[in-house]
N, C-alpha and C positions, 0 to 999 in steps of 0.2 A: 340341147346344149351339152357338149362334152366337158366334163370337169377333170382337169389334170392336177396332179399334186403341184403345189406352189413352185417348186424348183423347176419342174418340167414346163410349167406354164410360162415361167420367166424366160427359159431358153427358147421356147416356141415364139414368144413375143420378140426376143432378140433376133431370131432368124428372119421373121417377117420384116422387122425394121431394117435389117441389113439388105434385104432384097429391094426394099423401097427407098433406100438411101437415107433413112432416118437413123438416129442414134437411140438405142433402147437402153433403159436403165432397169435393173432388176428391182423387185419390191424392197429388197434389203437396203437399197440406196435411200429409201424414204426416211429411214431412221435418222440419218444425218442431214438429209435434204439433198436435192440435186443442185449443184453449184454451177452457175453459168457465168462466164467472164467475157471480156472484150473479144477473145479469140473465137468465141462461139457464134458470132454474128453470121447470119445467113444460113445457119444449120437448122435441121428439124429434129425434134426430140420426141420420144414416146414416154408418156407418164400414165399413172393410174390414179383414180380418185383416191384421195387421202395422202398423196405425196405432197411434199413441200419443195418448192423451187426457190433458190436464193440467187439473186442477180448481184454481182459485184463487179462494177465497172471502174476501172482505174483511169485517172486523168492521163492525158498524153501530152508530154512537153516536147516542143520542137522549135529550135532557133528563136528563143525569146518569146514564145507563145505557149499557152496551155489550152488544151481542149477540155472544156468543162461539161460534164454530163448532166442532163436532166434526170429526174427520178423516173425509173422505168414504169411503164403502164401496160395494162392488158387490153386487148381488143374486145374481150368478152369476159367480164367479171363473173358470169355464171359458170364459166369453165375454169378460169384462173383468177381467183380473187386476191387482190393485193391487200395484205393485212398490215404491212409495215413498210416504210421507206425512209431513206435519209439521203441527203446531199452534204458534201463537205466543202469548206472554203477552198480547199486545194483542187477541187474539180472532180473528185470521185463521187460516185452515187451507188445506191443499192436498194434492193427491195426484197421482201419475202412474199411469195404467192402460195396460197393453198389451192391444190387441185380439187375442184368442187364436183365436176360431172363430166361425163363423156362429151367429146366434141373437139373442135380445133380452135385454138386461139393464138394470137401473135403477141409477144412481148416486145416492146420497143422503147428506145430512148434516143435522144439527140444530143450531140456535143456541139457547142459553139466555141469559137476561138476567142481568147482574151489575150491581150498583150501583157507580157510580164517583164519585158526589157525595153527601155526607151529606144525608139528607132525601129523596133520590130513591127511588122505589118501582118495583119490577119487576112487570109483569103475570105472573100465574100461567099461563104458556103457553109453548109451544116453537114456534119457527119451523122449518119444514122446507124444505130445498132438494132438488129431485129433477129428474133428467133421464132420459129413456129413450133408449137407444142400440140401433138396429137394425143388425146386422152381416150383410152379405151379401158373399161372396167373389167 
């Protein structure tokens, strides 16, 4: 195994991720945590064991309705362990995940429509937020 200085290793990981279509975060990002939002849905991210991911989903208001998010969950707690979560009455939700081990896991949440103005109508559907996290040590 070749050991590179931390900075060069981070740049190498970023280059690999760019070639694969994933978004890489440098180890320095772990100090404040990797923050994921509504706009990140459908993307793939690269993280390392010991990183922290924070999901912050904002409610979406639209013509007398509000899309209310469920608490985000991990498809594999052995890779991404949820250590804290919250939901708000206004429809926002969030969670903190600690990166535990190498592997791939999906983070996901669902938004359901609620009527906030008399006469408004919600569509009969669920919006899904999902990201894939590839973890390599």
